[in-house]
C-alpha positions in Angstrom: -24.3 21.0 -59.3 -26.9 20.7 -62.0 -28.2 19.5 -65.2 -28.3 22.2 -67.7 -31.2 22.2 -70.1 -30.1 22.5 -73.5 -33.6 21.7 -75.1 -36.8 22.9 -73.1 -39.4 20.3 -75.3 -42.3 20.7 -75.0 -43.9 20.9 -71.5 -41.3 20.2 -68.8 -42.3 20.9 -65.3 -41.0 20.3 -61.9 -43.2 18.5 -59.5 -43.6 16.8 -56.2 -46.8 15.6 -54.6 -48.9 18.7 -54.8 -49.9 21.3 -52.9 -52.6 20.4 -50.7 -54.5 22.3 -48.3 -55.2 25.0 -50.2 -57.9 24.4 -52.5 -60.7 26.9 -50.0 -58.8 29.5 -51.4 -59.0 28.7 -54.6 -56.0 26.9 -55.1 -55.3 23.6 -56.6 -52.8 20.6 -56.1 -51.3 20.3 -59.2 -48.6 17.0 -58.8 -47.9 14.6 -60.7 -50.3 13.1 -63.5 -49.1 9.3 -63.1 -48.4 9.4 -59.4 -47.6 5.6 -59.5 -45.0 6.2 -62.1 -43.3 9.3 -59.8 -43.3 7.7 -56.5 -41.5 4.3 -58.3 -39.0 7.0 -59.6 -38.1 7.8 -56.0 -38.4 4.7 -54.3 -35.6 3.5 -56.9 -33.2 6.0 -55.7 -34.2 5.7 -51.9 -35.5 8.9 -52.0 -38.7 10.7 -49.9 -41.7 9.8 -51.7 -42.2 14.1 -52.1 -38.8 14.1 -53.7 -39.0 16.6 -56.8 -38.8 15.4 -60.1 -39.6 16.1 -63.7 -42.5 15.4 -65.7 -41.7 15.4 -69.3 -44.6 15.6 -71.5 -44.2 14.3 -75.1 -40.4 14.5 -74.8 -38.0 16.6 -76.9 -35.8 17.4 -73.9 -32.5 17.8 -73.7 -29.9 17.8 -70.9 -26.3 18.1 -69.9 -24.8 17.1 -66.5 -22.5 18.6 -64.4 -21.6 16.6 -62.0 -21.9 12.6 -61.2 -25.2 11.6 -60.0 -27.7 8.7 -60.2 -31.0 9.0 -61.9 -34.5 7.0 -62.5 -37.1 7.4 -65.2 -40.4 6.2 -65.4 -43.6 6.4 -66.8 -43.8 7.0 -70.7 -40.9 5.5 -73.5 -40.0 8.8 -74.8 -37.3 7.1 -76.9 -34.4 8.0 -73.8 -31.1 8.2 -75.0 -27.7 8.3 -72.6 -25.2 9.7 -74.9 -26.4 8.6 -78.0 -27.2 5.0 -76.6 -31.1 3.9 -75.9 -31.9 3.5 -72.4 -35.5 2.0 -71.1 -37.5 3.5 -68.4 -38.4 1.9 -64.9 -34.9 1.8 -63.7 -31.7 3.8 -62.7 -28.7 4.7 -64.1 -25.4 6.1 -63.2 -24.8 9.4 -64.4 -21.5 10.6 -65.1 -20.6 14.6 -65.7 -21.2 16.1 -69.1 -23.2 13.2 -69.7 -26.1 14.4 -71.7 -30.0 13.2 -71.8 -32.0 13.2 -74.2 -35.8 12.5 -74.5 -37.3 12.1 -77.8 -40.8 11.8 -78.8 -43.0 9.2 -77.5 -42.7 5.0 -78.3 -45.6 4.1 -75.8 -47.4 6.6 -73.1 -47.1 10.4 -73.0 -45.4 11.4 -69.5 -42.1 10.0 -68.2 -40.5 11.2 -64.9 -36.9 11.7 -64.1 -35.8 11.4 -60.5 -32.3 12.3 -59.4 -30.5 11.3 -56.0 -31.8 13.2 -53.1 -34.3 15.2 -55.6 -33.9 18.2 -57.6 -33.5 21.2 -55.1 -36.1 23.5 -55.6 -38.1 26.7 -53.1 -41.1 25.5 -52.2 -44.1 28.3 -52.8 -46.9 27.6 -50.3 -45.2 24.0 -49.1 -44.6 22.8 -52.3 -43.0 23.1 -55.6 -45.6 21.7 -57.6 -45.8 23.8 -61.0 -48.9 24.8 -62.1 -49.0 27.0 -65.1 -52.4 28.7 -65.3 -52.2 30.0 -61.4 -48.3 30.7 -62.3 -47.1 28.7 -59.1 -44.4 26.4 -58.2 -41.3 25.7 -60.5 -37.9 26.7 -60.5 -39.1 30.7 -60.5 -42.1 30.1 -58.1 -43.9 31.8 -60.8 -45.2 28.4 -62.6 -42.8 28.4 -65.7 -42.0 25.2 -67.5 -38.1 24.7 -68.1 -36.6 26.9 -70.5 -33.4 26.6 -72.5 -30.8 27.5 -70.4 -32.2 26.6 -67.0 -30.1 25.0 -64.4 -31.9 22.1 -62.2 -29.7 21.8 -59.3 -28.8 18.7 -57.2 -26.4 17.2 -54.4 -23.7 15.4 -56.7 -23.2 11.7 -55.8 -21.2 9.3 -56.7 -23.7 6.4 -55.1 -25.5 4.7 -57.7 -27.2 1.1 -57.2 -28.8 -0.3 -60.5 -32.1 -1.3 -59.7 -35.2 -1.8 -61.7 -38.9 -1.7 -61.0 -40.5 -5.4 -60.9 -42.4 -6.4 -64.4 -45.4 -7.0 -62.5 -45.4 -3.6 -60.8 -44.8 -1.6 -64.0 -48.6 -0.2 -65.3 -50.1 -1.6 -68.7 -50.1 1.5 -70.8 -52.1 -0.2 -73.5 -55.2 -0.6 -71.0 -58.4 1.3 -72.1 -60.7 0.1 -69.4 -60.1 3.5 -66.6 -61.8 2.8 -63.3 -64.2 5.3 -62.0 -66.5 5.4 -58.5 -70.0 6.6 -58.9 -71.0 9.9 -57.3 -73.7 10.5 -55.2 -75.1 12.9 -58.1 -75.3 9.2 -60.5 -78.7 9.2 -59.8 -79.4 12.3 -62.1 -78.7 9.9 -65.1 -81.1 7.3 -66.1 -80.5 4.1 -66.0 -79.9 3.9 -69.8 -78.1 6.7 -69.8 -75.9 5.2 -67.0 -75.8 1.8 -69.3 -75.2 4.0 -72.4 -71.9 6.0 -70.4 -70.4 2.4 -69.5 -70.8 0.5 -72.7 -69.4 3.3 -74.9 -66.2 4.1 -76.3 -64.6 7.6 -75.6 -61.9 9.1 -77.4 -59.4 11.7 -75.9 -59.9 14.7 -77.6 -57.1 17.3 -78.4 -58.5 20.0 -76.4 -56.8 18.3 -73.4 -54.3 19.3 -70.9 -52.9 18.9 -66.6 -56.5 20.5 -66.0 -58.9 17.8 -67.4 -58.8 15.3 -70.6 -62.1 16.0 -72.6 -64.2 13.1 -74.4 -65.8 13.0 -77.2 -68.5 10.1 -78.1 -72.0 9.4 -78.1 -73.6 12.4 -75.9 -74.2 11.2 -72.2 -77.9 13.2 -70.8 -78.4 13.8 -67.4 -82.0 14.9 -65.8 -80.5 18.3 -64.5 -78.9 20.8 -66.2 -76.5 22.1 -64.0 -75.8 22.1 -59.8 -75.1 24.5 -57.4 -70.8 24.7 -57.8 -69.2 22.3 -55.3 -65.9 21.4 -54.6 -64.2 19.4 -57.2 -62.6 16.5 -56.3 -59.9 14.7 -58.0 -60.7 12.4 -61.6 -64.4 13.7 -60.8 -66.4 13.1 -64.2 -68.5 16.2 -65.7 -71.1 15.7 -67.7 -71.6 19.7 -69.1 -74.5 20.5 -71.3 -72.5 19.1 -74.5 -72.8 15.7 -73.0 -69.5 14.9 -73.5 -67.3 13.8 -70.4 -64.5 15.7 -69.4 -62.0 14.2 -66.6 -60.8 16.8 -64.1 -57.0 16.1 -63.2 -54.4 17.5 -61.5 -54.8 20.7 -62.1 -58.2 21.2 -62.1 -60.5 24.1 -61.2 -61.8 24.1 -57.1 -65.3 24.3 -57.7 -67.6 23.3 -60.8 -71.3 23.2 -61.6 -71.9 20.3 -63.3 -73.6 16.8 -62.9 -71.1 14.4 -62.1 -71.2 10.7 -63.1 -68.5 9.7 -60.5 -64.7 10.2 -60.0 -61.8 8.3 -61.6 -59.6 6.2 -59.4 -55.9 7.9 -58.8 -54.6 4.9 -60.8 -57.1 5.2 -63.3 -55.9 9.0 -63.7 -52.9 8.1 -64.2 -53.3 5.6 -67.0 -55.5 8.2 -68.5 -52.6 10.8 -68.1 -50.5 8.5 -70.2 -52.8 8.6 -73.2 -52.4 10.9 -76.4 -55.2 12.7 -78.1 -57.1 10.0 -80.5 -56.8 7.2 -78.4 -59.8 5.6 -77.0 -60.9 4.5 -73.6 -64.2 3.0 -71.6 -65.3 3.8 -68.1 -65.8 0.4 -65.8 -67.6 0.9 -62.7 -65.6 0.1 -58.9 -66.8 0.8 -55.3 -65.3 2.4 -52.8 -64.2 -0.8 -51.3 -62.5 -1.8 -54.3 -60.8 1.8 -55.1 -59.5 1.4 -51.4 -58.0 -2.6 -52.1 -56.6 -1.7 -55.3 -54.7 1.7 -53.6 -53.9 -0.4 -51.0 -52.5 -3.5 -52.9 -50.1 -1.0 -55.2 -49.0 1.2 -52.3 -47.9 -2.3 -50.2 -46.0 -3.8 -52.8 -44.3 -0.6 -53.6 -43.5 0.2 -50.0 -42.6 -3.9 -49.6 -40.0 -3.4 -52.3 -38.6 -0.3 -50.2 
């Protein structure tokens, strides 16, 4: 049984937690841009944490159910409706055969996640179904295609449904403008004045942003070095290219790069950033490794305790 794609929307992608262990051969990880929203979606349905979901960017997606099931919607509010009746994210809903689920344009945030009981059934490529369009890997076809009109998103039919909602205190605040960043070993290539400039400046999300990376626009940041020998790129790395405009590298990032880096945004900070639209304004806030680990531990402990 399946959801039939009536309208594919702007960008709807099959995702799990990512394709790990292959960066040495040039393949990136992929996976959900907003990891905590993804994890809560599976938790609401008692799914395995890695069960496949749909990441819906900017909405405009319409699906028709071909069998009963239970779903969870997390992440952004994309003005979702079920059979024409408005529904809100961060909770579960019972789905009956012939129900129509529609995602419109964002009310707040940018990316929503649709989880189904037991996960969507897809054939993994290199151990993952994560869709990376640039690398032509993952998704329904295994070739990195985004969802198309007429696609069938298979799942196991289920009449079991539990009405659940994420605790309000655990729902991220997508209006947050401070993005936490852990300084890298290259931050000393920036003068103390440039560092102060970086952390006290407002940056605007560029329209030239995607799953590979978010480009920032603001006052240029200058490094004492113009380039480095290419090296591996970690999730969240904030590169400062020659034009001085920061680039935050995210889930579909390249695996190596040769620009100096101020640091890395945390996984939670990257999730908040991924919900920002072009034109939104953010600031970077310094955080130590210990603080970042403590923040992640608390958020994961809350989720696991709720499970």
